[in-house]
Structures are given as C-alpha cells and as structure tokens.
N, C-alpha and C positions, 0 to 999 in steps of 0.2 A: 605286542606293544613296542613300537619303534620310538626310541628316544629322539626328541627333537629339541632344538634350542641353540645356544650360542657356544657350543664346544664341538670339537671334532670327535667322532665316534670311531673307535678302532674296531675293524671287523675282519673276518677271514671267511673264505669260501674254498671248498675243495673243488679243484678243476684239474682234470686230466692226471690225477694221481698226486698233485701238489697242493699243499695248503697255501693259498694266496692271500696276501695281506692288502688291505686298503683302508684309507681313512675317508669318512664321509662327513661333510658339513651340511646340515639341514638348516635353512634360514629360520630365524625366530618367527617369521610371519607365515611359515608353512602351516596349513590347517587340514591337510588331507581331504579337502573337499573339492579342490581343483588341481588340474594337472600343471606341473611346473617343468621348466627346462632342466636338462642335466648337462653338466660340463665335466669332462675328464681333464686332469692336469698331470702331465707326465714328467717325471724327473729325468735328468741327464744320465749318461752312462757312468757306471761305477758310483752311483749315488743312491739316495733313498728318499722316502716320503718326507721326513722331517726337514731335510735341507731344501726340498722343493717348496714346502709350505713356508719356510723361512724367507725364500726369495720371491715367492709368488702366491702369497696368501690371499685368496679370493673371498674370505668369509664376510668381510665388510660389504663388499659389492653384492654378494649373495643375499645378505640381509635386506638390502635396499631394492634389488632387482628381482628377488624371489626365485632363485634357482638353487638346485642342489649341486655341490661340487664334490668330486671324488678324486682322490690321489692314490692310484694303485702303486704297488711295489713290484719292480722287476725281479726276476730270479737270477741267482748267480749263474754265469756262463762258464762251464768247465773248460771250454775251448778258448777262453780268454782270461785265464788266471782267476776265475771266480768273480769277475767283475759283474755287477748287476746291470745287465743290458737288456733292452727291449727286443733287439734283433740279434739272436744268438748266432754265432759263427757255425758254419757247417763243419762236420755233420751234427745235426741236432733234430730232436723231435719236439722242441718247444716252438709254438706258434702263438704269440701273444695276441694276434688279431682274433683268434678263436677264443682266447681268455676274455678279451674285452666284449666280444659278442655275447658270451655267456654271462658276463657281469652285468650287461645291460638288462638281460632277462631277470637276474637276481634283484637288481635295483628296482626294476619295474614291478616286481612282486612286493617289495618292501614299501615302496612309495608310489604316489601317483605321478608318473613321468609322462611328459608330453613327448611322445615318440617322434613327433615331427620337429622337435627342437633339442636334438642331442648333438653336442659339440665336443671337440677335442682340441687341446693345445698342449704344447710341450717345449722343453728347453733342450737344445743340443741334440743328443741322441734320442731324447724323448720327443723332440721335434721331428726327427727323421722317422720315428715310429708313427707320429701323427700323420705324416704324409701317407704312410702305409694304410692307416685307417681311412683316410680320405679317399683312397683308391679302392682298397679291398673290402671295406665295410661301408661303402658309400650308400648302400641301401638303408643304413641306419644312422649315419652321421651326416648332419646337415651342412656343417662348415667347420673349418679348421684354422688354427693360428699357430705359427711356428716362430720361435726365437732362436737365433744363432745356429741355423742349419739350412742347407738347401736340399733339394730332393735328389735321390739317386737317379742316375740316368735309366737304370733298369726299371725302377718304380715308375718313372714317367712313361717309358716305352710300353709298359704293361698296365697302364691305368685306363680303365673304362668306366667312368662314373655314370650312374644311372640318372643323375639330375645335375643341373648347373650347381656348382659347389663353390661357395665363397672361400677364399684363401687369403689370410693375412700373414705376411712374412716380415719379420724384423731381423735384419742382418747388417752388421757393421761392415763398411768398406775396408776396414783394417783388420778384420777377423782373420787370424793366422791359421785357424783350424778349418773353418767353413768359409773358404774363399768366395768372395762376392761374385767373382767371375767363373765359378765352378772349379772342380778339381780334376786335373788331367795327370795321367802318369803313363809313360811309355806310349804317348800318342792316343791313349784311350781316355774318353771323358767318363769319370765315375760319378761326378755330381754336376748337375746343371747349374748354370749361373742364376743369380737372383732374378734377372730379367726374364730368362727362359721360364 
C-alpha cells in the first residue's frame, strides 16, 4: 500500500551500500490505473531536500498536471569537507547517475510511471548533475531543465544522447558563480557558455 495524497512521503532505499533518502510527492488525482510522468528535482551543492522543496516546490503543479515529483538527497563528499554534492570529487566510488537509474526502477515498482516521460531538473550543482543525467542516462530521461548552471565542457564533449533531448536552461547574465559566457581558467574552458 503506497500512500498517496497531498503531502511529501519520506523514503529510503539501499543503493551501493548506502542508505539513500528521497522525498516523493504523489498528486491527489493519482489513481494507480494510468501511467504518470516522473520528475526529479535536485538540490544544489552543500544543500538538502528541505531547502530545495522550499525554493522549488512542485506539489501544486503536480496536483494539476498529474505527475510524481521526487527530491533525492546527495551524500556527503569526504573529498569536499563533507559537502552534500551530486558529483563527488575524485577519488570516489560514488556515481549518482547509477543511483538515479536504480531509483527509477524502485519508483516504477511502487507507482505506475510513464517511462517515456521521465524528466530531471536541478539548481546550481543539482543542475550540473542534471546535465550528466541528460547525457549519461539519456536512454531513460526525456528532457531536462537547469537553473543557475552551465554544462561542463567535459560533459558536453562526452555526451551521446540516444534521442533528441529538450533542454531548458535558466541562467542570469550577472551570475558570478556560473558565468553566462562559460568558465575559463588558465586558458582552459571548464564550463561552456549558455549559448553553447
């Protein structure tokens, strides 16, 4: 019996030896008789689920558009002072793309998910991770949306989508962290420009 309704459901799943946390919102009109879209919403670096829900709560939209929204929690990165990051610094054995792949399977077991309508969005470092999903998990992710981050040059150069993929990017021209024109250091481009 899966609880549905108008509140977030706190859940955990064991993946790769770690207990992973996530919050699920099931729309009030979900009736388990028809497949619904799934949207992942990723918090920024050194952040958490609660703060992401506070700035990007999709529950009202989920109720009217009939989709399930999931807010996963990143693990602390020991190579970055314990900051909760989606892309851990090397050396690491954490690959959250594989976690999300497994979480899609878990959610598809718990709910009727339309596997042709799985989407991801994220803020800042969560947005950077969303680009990773758009590239590396493209066989399962239909489209992505990113706020306050551009794509790593490395990710772009190694991206081989299996289908045309919609990308929405929202980036301010005065963003001092994710520069609209990309990030260069020592003559090397680390992040592409918003236009690229």
